[in-house]
C-alpha positions in Angstrom: 0.0 -0.1 0.0 1.5 3.5 -1.0 0.1 7.0 -1.4 2.2 9.6 -3.5 1.7 13.3 -3.7 3.2 15.6 -6.1 3.2 19.6 -5.5 0.5 19.7 -2.8 -2.2 17.9 -4.7 -2.8 14.1 -3.9 -5.6 11.8 -4.5 -6.8 8.8 -2.3 -9.3 6.5 -4.3 -12.9 6.1 -3.6 -12.4 2.8 -2.0 -9.4 4.0 0.2 -9.2 2.3 3.8 -8.5 4.4 6.7 -4.8 3.2 6.5 -4.7 4.9 3.1 -6.1 7.9 4.4 -3.2 7.8 7.2 -0.6 7.4 4.2 -1.9 10.1 2.6 -1.9 12.5 5.6 1.6 11.6 6.0 2.5 12.5 2.4 0.5 15.3 2.3 2.2 17.0 5.6 5.5 16.2 4.5 5.0 17.9 1.3 3.4 21.0 3.0 6.2 21.0 5.6 8.8 20.6 3.1 7.4 23.9 1.1 7.1 25.8 4.3 10.8 25.0 5.4 12.1 25.4 1.9 10.5 29.2 1.9 12.0 30.0 5.2 15.5 28.6 4.0 15.3 30.5 0.6 15.0 27.4 -1.3 13.4 27.5 -4.7 11.4 24.0 -4.9 10.5 23.6 -8.6 8.8 20.0 -7.9 8.2 18.0 -4.9 6.9 14.4 -4.7 6.4 12.4 -1.8 5.8 8.5 -1.4 4.7 7.1 1.7 4.1 3.4 1.9 4.1 0.5 4.5 3.2 -2.9 5.4 1.1 -4.3 7.9 -0.4 -7.6 8.8 -4.2 -7.4 9.0 -4.5 -10.5 11.3 -5.0 -8.3 14.4 -7.8 -6.4 12.6 -9.5 -9.7 11.7 -9.2 -10.9 15.3 -6.9 -13.7 14.6 -4.1 -14.5 17.0 -0.6 -12.8 16.0 2.5 -11.5 17.4 2.3 -8.3 15.1 0.9 -5.1 15.9 -2.5 -4.1 14.3 -0.8 -1.2 12.3 1.9 -0.6 10.1 5.4 -2.2 11.2 7.2 0.9 9.5 6.8 3.4 7.0 8.9 4.1 3.9 9.0 7.4 2.7 10.5 8.7 -0.6 11.1 12.4 -1.1 11.9 13.6 -4.8 12.7 17.0 -5.0 13.9 19.3 -7.8 15.0 22.5 -6.2 18.1 25.2 -6.6 20.3 23.8 -3.6 22.9 21.4 -3.3 22.6 18.1 -1.6 24.0 19.1 1.7 21.5 22.0 2.0 18.7 19.6 0.8 19.8 17.2 3.6 19.6 19.9 6.2 16.2 20.8 4.7 14.9 17.3 4.9 16.1 16.9 8.8 14.2 20.1 9.5 11.1 18.7 7.6 11.0 15.5 9.4 11.7 17.4 12.8 8.7 19.9 11.9 6.0 17.5 10.3 3.2 17.2 12.9 1.9 14.1 11.3 5.6 12.6 11.5 5.9 13.5 15.0 2.4 12.0 16.0 3.3 8.9 14.3 7.0 8.6 15.8 6.3 9.6 19.1 4.2 7.9 21.7 0.9 10.0 21.5 -1.7 9.4 23.9 -5.1 8.6 22.5 -8.3 8.2 24.6 -11.2 6.2 23.4 -14.3 6.7 25.0 -18.2 6.1 24.7 -20.3 9.3 24.6 -23.1 9.3 27.4 
């Protein structure tokens, strides 16, 4: 499963699962953060494409016995950027993007979530 974004537009299919939407949110956030950080660093981005994918075992979701987690085991993120910056500058840019992307932060940190029934 993978979702790609070019520019700031991306499409998630009509039959997309919640996991597809999660990948799309991740890709979209990296893309938007990338443009913001580039503007602040004075980097002119001519084209930015982000691809986010991951594998998961649906066994837990299906109620089967399994040693895996219910969600993705890891994410694979590829960033293809055409910009007026050298490789070293782009590496610094990408470090800042990863640090500042809110979706990346929520996925990589242990963010508490409370599930409750409404009265």
